[in-house]
Chimera marker file (.cmm) of the C-alpha trace (Angstrom):
<marker_set name="trace">
<marker id="1" x="48.644" y="3.073" z="-0.057" r="1" g="1" b="0" radius="0.5"/>
<marker id="2" x="48.424" y="-0.565" z="-0.967" r="1" g="1" b="0" radius="0.5"/>
<marker id="3" x="46.198" y="-2.165" z="-3.511" r="1" g="1" b="0" radius="0.5"/>
<marker id="4" x="44.082" y="-3.920" z="-0.847" r="1" g="1" b="0" radius="0.5"/>
<marker id="5" x="43.403" y="-0.703" z="1.080" r="1" g="1" b="0" radius="0.5"/>
<marker id="6" x="42.183" y="0.874" z="-2.164" r="1" g="1" b="0" radius="0.5"/>
<marker id="7" x="39.662" y="-1.946" z="-2.561" r="1" g="1" b="0" radius="0.5"/>
<marker id="8" x="38.484" y="-1.462" z="1.030" r="1" g="1" b="0" radius="0.5"/>
<marker id="9" x="38.022" y="2.259" z="0.456" r="1" g="1" b="0" radius="0.5"/>
<marker id="10" x="36.026" y="1.505" z="-2.678" r="1" g="1" b="0" radius="0.5"/>
<marker id="11" x="33.822" y="-0.975" z="-0.787" r="1" g="1" b="0" radius="0.5"/>
<marker id="12" x="33.328" y="1.526" z="2.062" r="1" g="1" b="0" radius="0.5"/>
<marker id="13" x="32.254" y="4.215" z="-0.383" r="1" g="1" b="0" radius="0.5"/>
<marker id="14" x="29.767" y="1.797" z="-1.986" r="1" g="1" b="0" radius="0.5"/>
<marker id="15" x="28.391" y="0.874" z="1.448" r="1" g="1" b="0" radius="0.5"/>
<marker id="16" x="27.762" y="4.545" z="2.276" r="1" g="1" b="0" radius="0.5"/>
<marker id="17" x="25.898" y="5.228" z="-0.960" r="1" g="1" b="0" radius="0.5"/>
<marker id="18" x="22.142" y="4.787" z="-1.026" r="1" g="1" b="0" radius="0.5"/>
<marker id="19" x="21.563" y="5.102" z="-4.761" r="1" g="1" b="0" radius="0.5"/>
<marker id="20" x="19.010" y="2.496" z="-5.852" r="1" g="1" b="0" radius="0.5"/>
<marker id="21" x="17.892" y="1.600" z="-2.332" r="1" g="1" b="0" radius="0.5"/>
<marker id="22" x="14.314" y="2.552" z="-3.206" r="1" g="1" b="0" radius="0.5"/>
<marker id="23" x="14.275" y="0.101" z="-6.100" r="1" g="1" b="0" radius="0.5"/>
<marker id="24" x="15.612" y="-2.687" z="-3.889" r="1" g="1" b="0" radius="0.5"/>
<marker id="25" x="13.050" y="-1.963" z="-1.167" r="1" g="1" b="0" radius="0.5"/>
<marker id="26" x="10.226" y="-1.881" z="-3.704" r="1" g="1" b="0" radius="0.5"/>
<marker id="27" x="11.332" y="-5.195" z="-5.190" r="1" g="1" b="0" radius="0.5"/>
<marker id="28" x="11.042" y="-6.772" z="-1.740" r="1" g="1" b="0" radius="0.5"/>
<marker id="29" x="7.687" y="-5.222" z="-0.817" r="1" g="1" b="0" radius="0.5"/>
<marker id="30" x="6.181" y="-4.908" z="-4.312" r="1" g="1" b="0" radius="0.5"/>
<marker id="31" x="6.052" y="-8.632" z="-5.034" r="1" g="1" b="0" radius="0.5"/>
<marker id="32" x="4.062" y="-9.295" z="-1.863" r="1" g="1" b="0" radius="0.5"/>
<marker id="33" x="1.767" y="-6.358" z="-2.569" r="1" g="1" b="0" radius="0.5"/>
<marker id="34" x="1.044" y="-7.525" z="-6.116" r="1" g="1" b="0" radius="0.5"/>
<marker id="35" x="0.322" y="-11.075" z="-4.894" r="1" g="1" b="0" radius="0.5"/>
<marker id="36" x="-2.020" y="-9.675" z="-2.237" r="1" g="1" b="0" radius="0.5"/>
<marker id="37" x="-3.780" y="-7.545" z="-4.847" r="1" g="1" b="0" radius="0.5"/>
<marker id="38" x="-4.316" y="-10.509" z="-7.187" r="1" g="1" b="0" radius="0.5"/>
<marker id="39" x="-5.496" y="-12.617" z="-4.239" r="1" g="1" b="0" radius="0.5"/>
<marker id="40" x="-8.123" y="-10.037" z="-3.313" r="1" g="1" b="0" radius="0.5"/>
<marker id="41" x="-9.295" y="-9.770" z="-6.936" r="1" g="1" b="0" radius="0.5"/>
<marker id="42" x="-9.483" y="-13.559" z="-7.272" r="1" g="1" b="0" radius="0.5"/>
<marker id="43" x="-11.401" y="-13.924" z="-4.001" r="1" g="1" b="0" radius="0.5"/>
<marker id="44" x="-13.899" y="-11.319" z="-5.203" r="1" g="1" b="0" radius="0.5"/>
<marker id="45" x="-14.257" y="-13.117" z="-8.535" r="1" g="1" b="0" radius="0.5"/>
<marker id="46" x="-14.857" y="-16.405" z="-6.690" r="1" g="1" b="0" radius="0.5"/>
<marker id="47" x="-17.543" y="-14.830" z="-4.476" r="1" g="1" b="0" radius="0.5"/>
<marker id="48" x="-19.189" y="-13.239" z="-7.532" r="1" g="1" b="0" radius="0.5"/>
<marker id="49" x="-19.223" y="-16.534" z="-9.429" r="1" g="1" b="0" radius="0.5"/>
<marker id="50" x="-20.607" y="-18.424" z="-6.420" r="1" g="1" b="0" radius="0.5"/>
<marker id="51" x="-23.484" y="-15.977" z="-6.029" r="1" g="1" b="0" radius="0.5"/>
<marker id="52" x="-24.273" y="-15.912" z="-9.752" r="1" g="1" b="0" radius="0.5"/>
<marker id="53" x="-24.323" y="-19.732" z="-9.989" r="1" g="1" b="0" radius="0.5"/>
<marker id="54" x="-26.618" y="-19.875" z="-6.946" r="1" g="1" b="0" radius="0.5"/>
<marker id="55" x="-28.879" y="-17.263" z="-8.547" r="1" g="1" b="0" radius="0.5"/>
<marker id="56" x="-28.948" y="-19.089" z="-11.896" r="1" g="1" b="0" radius="0.5"/>
<marker id="57" x="-29.884" y="-22.443" z="-10.341" r="1" g="1" b="0" radius="0.5"/>
<marker id="58" x="-32.554" y="-20.810" z="-8.176" r="1" g="1" b="0" radius="0.5"/>
<marker id="59" x="-34.023" y="-18.981" z="-11.177" r="1" g="1" b="0" radius="0.5"/>
<marker id="60" x="-34.000" y="-22.218" z="-13.184" r="1" g="1" b="0" radius="0.5"/>
<marker id="61" x="-36.043" y="-23.904" z="-10.445" r="1" g="1" b="0" radius="0.5"/>
<marker id="62" x="-38.473" y="-20.983" z="-10.484" r="1" g="1" b="0" radius="0.5"/>
<marker id="63" x="-38.692" y="-21.193" z="-14.285" r="1" g="1" b="0" radius="0.5"/>
<marker id="64" x="-39.423" y="-24.931" z="-14.074" r="1" g="1" b="0" radius="0.5"/>
<marker id="65" x="-42.306" y="-24.302" z="-11.675" r="1" g="1" b="0" radius="0.5"/>
<marker id="66" x="-43.843" y="-21.567" z="-13.807" r="1" g="1" b="0" radius="0.5"/>
<marker id="67" x="-43.398" y="-23.514" z="-17.067" r="1" g="1" b="0" radius="0.5"/>
<marker id="68" x="-44.569" y="-27.022" z="-16.204" r="1" g="1" b="0" radius="0.5"/>
<marker id="69" x="-44.187" y="-28.245" z="-19.785" r="1" g="1" b="0" radius="0.5"/>
<marker id="70" x="-40.537" y="-27.096" z="-20.052" r="1" g="1" b="0" radius="0.5"/>
<marker id="71" x="-38.006" y="-29.770" z="-20.934" r="1" g="1" b="0" radius="0.5"/>
<marker id="72" x="-34.774" y="-30.323" z="-19.007" r="1" g="1" b="0" radius="0.5"/>
<marker id="73" x="-32.862" y="-28.790" z="-21.915" r="1" g="1" b="0" radius="0.5"/>
<marker id="74" x="-34.974" y="-25.613" z="-21.773" r="1" g="1" b="0" radius="0.5"/>
<marker id="75" x="-34.470" y="-25.332" z="-18.014" r="1" g="1" b="0" radius="0.5"/>
<marker id="76" x="-30.709" y="-25.783" z="-18.378" r="1" g="1" b="0" radius="0.5"/>
<marker id="77" x="-30.619" y="-23.267" z="-21.215" r="1" g="1" b="0" radius="0.5"/>
<marker id="78" x="-32.508" y="-20.773" z="-19.044" r="1" g="1" b="0" radius="0.5"/>
<marker id="79" x="-29.964" y="-21.201" z="-16.220" r="1" g="1" b="0" radius="0.5"/>
<marker id="80" x="-27.052" y="-20.733" z="-18.612" r="1" g="1" b="0" radius="0.5"/>
<marker id="81" x="-28.651" y="-17.567" z="-19.960" r="1" g="1" b="0" radius="0.5"/>
<marker id="82" x="-28.747" y="-16.207" z="-16.393" r="1" g="1" b="0" radius="0.5"/>
<marker id="83" x="-24.991" y="-16.833" z="-16.119" r="1" g="1" b="0" radius="0.5"/>
<marker id="84" x="-24.373" y="-14.944" z="-19.364" r="1" g="1" b="0" radius="0.5"/>
<marker id="85" x="-26.337" y="-11.983" z="-17.993" r="1" g="1" b="0" radius="0.5"/>
<marker id="86" x="-23.673" y="-11.601" z="-15.289" r="1" g="1" b="0" radius="0.5"/>
<marker id="87" x="-20.601" y="-12.334" z="-17.446" r="1" g="1" b="0" radius="0.5"/>
<marker id="88" x="-19.893" y="-15.796" z="-16.011" r="1" g="1" b="0" radius="0.5"/>
<marker id="89" x="-18.903" y="-18.429" z="-18.617" r="1" g="1" b="0" radius="0.5"/>
<marker id="90" x="-21.780" y="-20.874" z="-18.912" r="1" g="1" b="0" radius="0.5"/>
<marker id="91" x="-19.814" y="-23.767" z="-20.385" r="1" g="1" b="0" radius="0.5"/>
<marker id="92" x="-18.670" y="-25.024" z="-16.968" r="1" g="1" b="0" radius="0.5"/>
<marker id="93" x="-22.222" y="-25.381" z="-15.569" r="1" g="1" b="0" radius="0.5"/>
<marker id="94" x="-23.790" y="-28.834" z="-15.297" r="1" g="1" b="0" radius="0.5"/>
<marker id="95" x="-27.356" y="-29.254" z="-14.054" r="1" g="1" b="0" radius="0.5"/>
<marker id="96" x="-29.150" y="-32.275" z="-12.666" r="1" g="1" b="0" radius="0.5"/>
<marker id="97" x="-32.951" y="-31.889" z="-12.609" r="1" g="1" b="0" radius="0.5"/>
<marker id="98" x="-35.091" y="-34.232" z="-10.513" r="1" g="1" b="0" radius="0.5"/>
<marker id="99" x="-38.771" y="-34.362" z="-9.628" r="1" g="1" b="0" radius="0.5"/>
<marker id="100" x="-39.306" y="-35.785" z="-6.145" r="1" g="1" b="0" radius="0.5"/>
<marker id="101" x="-42.229" y="-36.258" z="-3.802" r="1" g="1" b="0" radius="0.5"/>
<marker id="102" x="-42.084" y="-36.038" z="-0.008" r="1" g="1" b="0" radius="0.5"/>
<marker id="103" x="-45.193" y="-36.645" z="2.121" r="1" g="1" b="0" radius="0.5"/>
<marker id="104" x="-47.447" y="-36.088" z="-0.864" r="1" g="1" b="0" radius="0.5"/>
<marker id="105" x="-45.830" y="-32.772" z="-1.835" r="1" g="1" b="0" radius="0.5"/>
<marker id="106" x="-44.144" y="-32.663" z="-5.238" r="1" g="1" b="0" radius="0.5"/>
<marker id="107" x="-40.791" y="-30.897" z="-5.484" r="1" g="1" b="0" radius="0.5"/>
<marker id="108" x="-38.438" y="-29.975" z="-8.263" r="1" g="1" b="0" radius="0.5"/>
<marker id="109" x="-34.817" y="-30.176" z="-7.227" r="1" g="1" b="0" radius="0.5"/>
<marker id="110" x="-32.102" y="-28.709" z="-9.409" r="1" g="1" b="0" radius="0.5"/>
<marker id="111" x="-28.491" y="-29.377" z="-8.519" r="1" g="1" b="0" radius="0.5"/>
<marker id="112" x="-25.861" y="-27.312" z="-10.247" r="1" g="1" b="0" radius="0.5"/>
<marker id="113" x="-22.151" y="-27.990" z="-10.433" r="1" g="1" b="0" radius="0.5"/>
<marker id="114" x="-19.793" y="-25.296" z="-11.714" r="1" g="1" b="0" radius="0.5"/>
<marker id="115" x="-16.080" y="-25.788" z="-12.360" r="1" g="1" b="0" radius="0.5"/>
<marker id="116" x="-14.398" y="-22.527" z="-11.250" r="1" g="1" b="0" radius="0.5"/>
<marker id="117" x="-10.911" y="-22.013" z="-12.659" r="1" g="1" b="0" radius="0.5"/>
<marker id="118" x="-8.653" y="-19.388" z="-11.153" r="1" g="1" b="0" radius="0.5"/>
<marker id="119" x="-7.019" y="-16.766" z="-13.367" r="1" g="1" b="0" radius="0.5"/>
<marker id="120" x="-3.885" y="-17.069" z="-11.242" r="1" g="1" b="0" radius="0.5"/>
<marker id="121" x="-3.636" y="-20.852" z="-11.517" r="1" g="1" b="0" radius="0.5"/>
<marker id="122" x="0.086" y="-20.668" z="-12.284" r="1" g="1" b="0" radius="0.5"/>
<marker id="123" x="0.756" y="-19.113" z="-8.880" r="1" g="1" b="0" radius="0.5"/>
<marker id="124" x="-1.388" y="-21.499" z="-6.837" r="1" g="1" b="0" radius="0.5"/>
<marker id="125" x="-0.851" y="-25.108" z="-5.767" r="1" g="1" b="0" radius="0.5"/>
<marker id="126" x="-2.559" y="-27.675" z="-7.989" r="1" g="1" b="0" radius="0.5"/>
<marker id="127" x="-5.479" y="-28.275" z="-5.610" r="1" g="1" b="0" radius="0.5"/>
<marker id="128" x="-6.439" y="-24.601" z="-5.377" r="1" g="1" b="0" radius="0.5"/>
<marker id="129" x="-6.369" y="-23.597" z="-9.038" r="1" g="1" b="0" radius="0.5"/>
<marker id="130" x="-9.744" y="-25.219" z="-9.821" r="1" g="1" b="0" radius="0.5"/>
<marker id="131" x="-12.690" y="-25.549" z="-7.448" r="1" g="1" b="0" radius="0.5"/>
<marker id="132" x="-16.063" y="-27.202" z="-8.011" r="1" g="1" b="0" radius="0.5"/>
<marker id="133" x="-19.025" y="-25.156" z="-6.789" r="1" g="1" b="0" radius="0.5"/>
<marker id="134" x="-22.112" y="-27.197" z="-5.911" r="1" g="1" b="0" radius="0.5"/>
<marker id="135" x="-25.505" y="-25.536" z="-5.500" r="1" g="1" b="0" radius="0.5"/>
<marker id="136" x="-28.959" y="-27.045" z="-4.995" r="1" g="1" b="0" radius="0.5"/>
<marker id="137" x="-32.374" y="-25.423" z="-5.230" r="1" g="1" b="0" radius="0.5"/>
<marker id="138" x="-35.487" y="-27.295" z="-4.141" r="1" g="1" b="0" radius="0.5"/>
<marker id="139" x="-38.916" y="-25.799" z="-4.724" r="1" g="1" b="0" radius="0.5"/>
<marker id="140" x="-42.407" y="-27.212" z="-4.161" r="1" g="1" b="0" radius="0.5"/>
<marker id="141" x="-44.509" y="-27.661" z="-7.272" r="1" g="1" b="0" radius="0.5"/>
<marker id="142" x="-48.028" y="-26.404" z="-6.723" r="1" g="1" b="0" radius="0.5"/>
<marker id="143" x="-50.909" y="-27.822" z="-8.680" r="1" g="1" b="0" radius="0.5"/>
<marker id="144" x="-53.620" y="-25.305" z="-9.546" r="1" g="1" b="0" radius="0.5"/>
<marker id="145" x="-56.153" y="-27.889" z="-10.719" r="1" g="1" b="0" radius="0.5"/>
<link id1="1" id2="2" r="1" g="1" b="0" radius="0.2"/>
<link id1="2" id2="3" r="1" g="1" b="0" radius="0.2"/>
<link id1="3" id2="4" r="1" g="1" b="0" radius="0.2"/>
<link id1="4" id2="5" r="1" g="1" b="0" radius="0.2"/>
<link id1="5" id2="6" r="1" g="1" b="0" radius="0.2"/>
<link id1="6" id2="7" r="1" g="1" b="0" radius="0.2"/>
<link id1="7" id2="8" r="1" g="1" b="0" radius="0.2"/>
<link id1="8" id2="9" r="1" g="1" b="0" radius="0.2"/>
<link id1="9" id2="10" r="1" g="1" b="0" radius="0.2"/>
<link id1="10" id2="11" r="1" g="1" b="0" radius="0.2"/>
<link id1="11" id2="12" r="1" g="1" b="0" radius="0.2"/>
<link id1="12" id2="13" r="1" g="1" b="0" radius="0.2"/>
<link id1="13" id2="14" r="1" g="1" b="0" radius="0.2"/>
<link id1="14" id2="15" r="1" g="1" b="0" radius="0.2"/>
<link id1="15" id2="16" r="1" g="1" b="0" radius="0.2"/>
<link id1="16" id2="17" r="1" g="1" b="0" radius="0.2"/>
<link id1="17" id2="18" r="1" g="1" b="0" radius="0.2"/>
<link id1="18" id2="19" r="1" g="1" b="0" radius="0.2"/>
<link id1="19" id2="20" r="1" g="1" b="0" radius="0.2"/>
<link id1="20" id2="21" r="1" g="1" b="0" radius="0.2"/>
<link id1="21" id2="22" r="1" g="1" b="0" radius="0.2"/>
<link id1="22" id2="23" r="1" g="1" b="0" radius="0.2"/>
<link id1="23" id2="24" r="1" g="1" b="0" radius="0.2"/>
<link id1="24" id2="25" r="1" g="1" b="0" radius="0.2"/>
<link id1="25" id2="26" r="1" g="1" b="0" radius="0.2"/>
<link id1="26" id2="27" r="1" g="1" b="0" radius="0.2"/>
<link id1="27" id2="28" r="1" g="1" b="0" radius="0.2"/>
<link id1="28" id2="29" r="1" g="1" b="0" radius="0.2"/>
<link id1="29" id2="30" r="1" g="1" b="0" radius="0.2"/>
<link id1="30" id2="31" r="1" g="1" b="0" radius="0.2"/>
<link id1="31" id2="32" r="1" g="1" b="0" radius="0.2"/>
<link id1="32" id2="33" r="1" g="1" b="0" radius="0.2"/>
<link id1="33" id2="34" r="1" g="1" b="0" radius="0.2"/>
<link id1="34" id2="35" r="1" g="1" b="0" radius="0.2"/>
<link id1="35" id2="36" r="1" g="1" b="0" radius="0.2"/>
<link id1="36" id2="37" r="1" g="1" b="0" radius="0.2"/>
<link id1="37" id2="38" r="1" g="1" b="0" radius="0.2"/>
<link id1="38" id2="39" r="1" g="1" b="0" radius="0.2"/>
<link id1="39" id2="40" r="1" g="1" b="0" radius="0.2"/>
<link id1="40" id2="41" r="1" g="1" b="0" radius="0.2"/>
<link id1="41" id2="42" r="1" g="1" b="0" radius="0.2"/>
<link id1="42" id2="43" r="1" g="1" b="0" radius="0.2"/>
<link id1="43" id2="44" r="1" g="1" b="0" radius="0.2"/>
<link id1="44" id2="45" r="1" g="1" b="0" radius="0.2"/>
<link id1="45" id2="46" r="1" g="1" b="0" radius="0.2"/>
<link id1="46" id2="47" r="1" g="1" b="0" radius="0.2"/>
<link id1="47" id2="48" r="1" g="1" b="0" radius="0.2"/>
<link id1="48" id2="49" r="1" g="1" b="0" radius="0.2"/>
<link id1="49" id2="50" r="1" g="1" b="0" radius="0.2"/>
<link id1="50" id2="51" r="1" g="1" b="0" radius="0.2"/>
<link id1="51" id2="52" r="1" g="1" b="0" radius="0.2"/>
<link id1="52" id2="53" r="1" g="1" b="0" radius="0.2"/>
<link id1="53" id2="54" r="1" g="1" b="0" radius="0.2"/>
<link id1="54" id2="55" r="1" g="1" b="0" radius="0.2"/>
<link id1="55" id2="56" r="1" g="1" b="0" radius="0.2"/>
<link id1="56" id2="57" r="1" g="1" b="0" radius="0.2"/>
<link id1="57" id2="58" r="1" g="1" b="0" radius="0.2"/>
<link id1="58" id2="59" r="1" g="1" b="0" radius="0.2"/>
<link id1="59" id2="60" r="1" g="1" b="0" radius="0.2"/>
<link id1="60" id2="61" r="1" g="1" b="0" radius="0.2"/>
<link id1="61" id2="62" r="1" g="1" b="0" radius="0.2"/>
<link id1="62" id2="63" r="1" g="1" b="0" radius="0.2"/>
<link id1="63" id2="64" r="1" g="1" b="0" radius="0.2"/>
<link id1="64" id2="65" r="1" g="1" b="0" radius="0.2"/>
<link id1="65" id2="66" r="1" g="1" b="0" radius="0.2"/>
<link id1="66" id2="67" r="1" g="1" b="0" radius="0.2"/>
<link id1="67" id2="68" r="1" g="1" b="0" radius="0.2"/>
<link id1="68" id2="69" r="1" g="1" b="0" radius="0.2"/>
<link id1="69" id2="70" r="1" g="1" b="0" radius="0.2"/>
<link id1="70" id2="71" r="1" g="1" b="0" radius="0.2"/>
<link id1="71" id2="72" r="1" g="1" b="0" radius="0.2"/>
<link id1="72" id2="73" r="1" g="1" b="0" radius="0.2"/>
<link id1="73" id2="74" r="1" g="1" b="0" radius="0.2"/>
<link id1="74" id2="75" r="1" g="1" b="0" radius="0.2"/>
<link id1="75" id2="76" r="1" g="1" b="0" radius="0.2"/>
<link id1="76" id2="77" r="1" g="1" b="0" radius="0.2"/>
<link id1="77" id2="78" r="1" g="1" b="0" radius="0.2"/>
<link id1="78" id2="79" r="1" g="1" b="0" radius="0.2"/>
<link id1="79" id2="80" r="1" g="1" b="0" radius="0.2"/>
<link id1="80" id2="81" r="1" g="1" b="0" radius="0.2"/>
<link id1="81" id2="82" r="1" g="1" b="0" radius="0.2"/>
<link id1="82" id2="83" r="1" g="1" b="0" radius="0.2"/>
<link id1="83" id2="84" r="1" g="1" b="0" radius="0.2"/>
<link id1="84" id2="85" r="1" g="1" b="0" radius="0.2"/>
<link id1="85" id2="86" r="1" g="1" b="0" radius="0.2"/>
<link id1="86" id2="87" r="1" g="1" b="0" radius="0.2"/>
<link id1="87" id2="88" r="1" g="1" b="0" radius="0.2"/>
<link id1="88" id2="89" r="1" g="1" b="0" radius="0.2"/>
<link id1="89" id2="90" r="1" g="1" b="0" radius="0.2"/>
<link id1="90" id2="91" r="1" g="1" b="0" radius="0.2"/>
<link id1="91" id2="92" r="1" g="1" b="0" radius="0.2"/>
<link id1="92" id2="93" r="1" g="1" b="0" radius="0.2"/>
<link id1="93" id2="94" r="1" g="1" b="0" radius="0.2"/>
<link id1="94" id2="95" r="1" g="1" b="0" radius="0.2"/>
<link id1="95" id2="96" r="1" g="1" b="0" radius="0.2"/>
<link id1="96" id2="97" r="1" g="1" b="0" radius="0.2"/>
<link id1="97" id2="98" r="1" g="1" b="0" radius="0.2"/>
<link id1="98" id2="99" r="1" g="1" b="0" radius="0.2"/>
<link id1="99" id2="100" r="1" g="1" b="0" radius="0.2"/>
<link id1="100" id2="101" r="1" g="1" b="0" radius="0.2"/>
<link id1="101" id2="102" r="1" g="1" b="0" radius="0.2"/>
<link id1="102" id2="103" r="1" g="1" b="0" radius="0.2"/>
<link id1="103" id2="104" r="1" g="1" b="0" radius="0.2"/>
<link id1="104" id2="105" r="1" g="1" b="0" radius="0.2"/>
<link id1="105" id2="106" r="1" g="1" b="0" radius="0.2"/>
<link id1="106" id2="107" r="1" g="1" b="0" radius="0.2"/>
<link id1="107" id2="108" r="1" g="1" b="0" radius="0.2"/>
<link id1="108" id2="109" r="1" g="1" b="0" radius="0.2"/>
<link id1="109" id2="110" r="1" g="1" b="0" radius="0.2"/>
<link id1="110" id2="111" r="1" g="1" b="0" radius="0.2"/>
<link id1="111" id2="112" r="1" g="1" b="0" radius="0.2"/>
<link id1="112" id2="113" r="1" g="1" b="0" radius="0.2"/>
<link id1="113" id2="114" r="1" g="1" b="0" radius="0.2"/>
<link id1="114" id2="115" r="1" g="1" b="0" radius="0.2"/>
<link id1="115" id2="116" r="1" g="1" b="0" radius="0.2"/>
<link id1="116" id2="117" r="1" g="1" b="0" radius="0.2"/>
<link id1="117" id2="118" r="1" g="1" b="0" radius="0.2"/>
<link id1="118" id2="119" r="1" g="1" b="0" radius="0.2"/>
<link id1="119" id2="120" r="1" g="1" b="0" radius="0.2"/>
<link id1="120" id2="121" r="1" g="1" b="0" radius="0.2"/>
<link id1="121" id2="122" r="1" g="1" b="0" radius="0.2"/>
<link id1="122" id2="123" r="1" g="1" b="0" radius="0.2"/>
<link id1="123" id2="124" r="1" g="1" b="0" radius="0.2"/>
<link id1="124" id2="125" r="1" g="1" b="0" radius="0.2"/>
<link id1="125" id2="126" r="1" g="1" b="0" radius="0.2"/>
<link id1="126" id2="127" r="1" g="1" b="0" radius="0.2"/>
<link id1="127" id2="128" r="1" g="1" b="0" radius="0.2"/>
<link id1="128" id2="129" r="1" g="1" b="0" radius="0.2"/>
<link id1="129" id2="130" r="1" g="1" b="0" radius="0.2"/>
<link id1="130" id2="131" r="1" g="1" b="0" radius="0.2"/>
<link id1="131" id2="132" r="1" g="1" b="0" radius="0.2"/>
<link id1="132" id2="133" r="1" g="1" b="0" radius="0.2"/>
<link id1="133" id2="134" r="1" g="1" b="0" radius="0.2"/>
<link id1="134" id2="135" r="1" g="1" b="0" radius="0.2"/>
<link id1="135" id2="136" r="1" g="1" b="0" radius="0.2"/>
<link id1="136" id2="137" r="1" g="1" b="0" radius="0.2"/>
<link id1="137" id2="138" r="1" g="1" b="0" radius="0.2"/>
<link id1="138" id2="139" r="1" g="1" b="0" radius="0.2"/>
<link id1="139" id2="140" r="1" g="1" b="0" radius="0.2"/>
<link id1="140" id2="141" r="1" g="1" b="0" radius="0.2"/>
<link id1="141" id2="142" r="1" g="1" b="0" radius="0.2"/>
<link id1="142" id2="143" r="1" g="1" b="0" radius="0.2"/>
<link id1="143" id2="144" r="1" g="1" b="0" radius="0.2"/>
<link id1="144" id2="145" r="1" g="1" b="0" radius="0.2"/>
</marker_set>
C-alpha cells in the first residue's frame, strides 16, 4: 500500500460519512429563512406605521374642526399623542396645516410626512432603508352660526 492510496482511502471514508450534514444544510437554508422572517416582520411594521400615521393625521383634522380656536401647535401635538398611543415614535412626524376654501366651502387640510426607518437598514440597499410616508386629510369646516 502506497502513501497516495492511503490518502485516497481516507478521502473516500470522509466522503461516505454524513456527520455534520444537518448543520451544513441548515446553514444554507437557515440564512434565507431568517431573512424572510425579518422581511415579514419589517413589512408588518411598515403597514402598522402607515395606518397609524394615517389615523393620527385624520384625527388631527377632526380635532381641528371640533376645536376651532386650536393653534397649529396644539393640533400637531394632538396628532403626535395619537402616534404615542400606538407605540410609533412621534419625532419623525411633520405636519403642514392649511385652511382652504373651494366654491365657498371652507376646508382644513392637514398633510403629514413621516420618515420611516427600517430596523434592518444594514441588510437593505440605501434607497430602501428609509421611506417617507405622506398622508393628507381634508375635512370641511362647518359653521354653526
